[in-house]
C-alpha angles and dihedrals in degrees: 000000000000120000113253112264115246114229116247124210121255124215091275092053093048092050091048090053093046090049088063087068107083089002098261138144116274088239087061093060110104124221094244113072127205125216095262092052089051092050089049092047093050091049092049092049093048091049097044096043099035094234136118111230114215101199122177119219088255094054091042090055088053088062093063091113131046090245091051092048092051093049092046093049092050088067103025099056096052089045091051090048090053096252 
């Protein structure tokens, strides 16, 4: 029996999580992310999805944009969940 697939956030969900940082509207989140936004996002993902992300510096740097973060989380969350 296959393990259940853990859902991964889409772009809208990532923007929603990032909007929680500095309490802003998701439409106000820019494409480029700073290190504090990335730290916030990783903490939010870990809490929301019940995983602990083990991201190398290289992978973390690839998350410098919303698009990069979405792409990275699509593979990082299932990997962290053992899937």
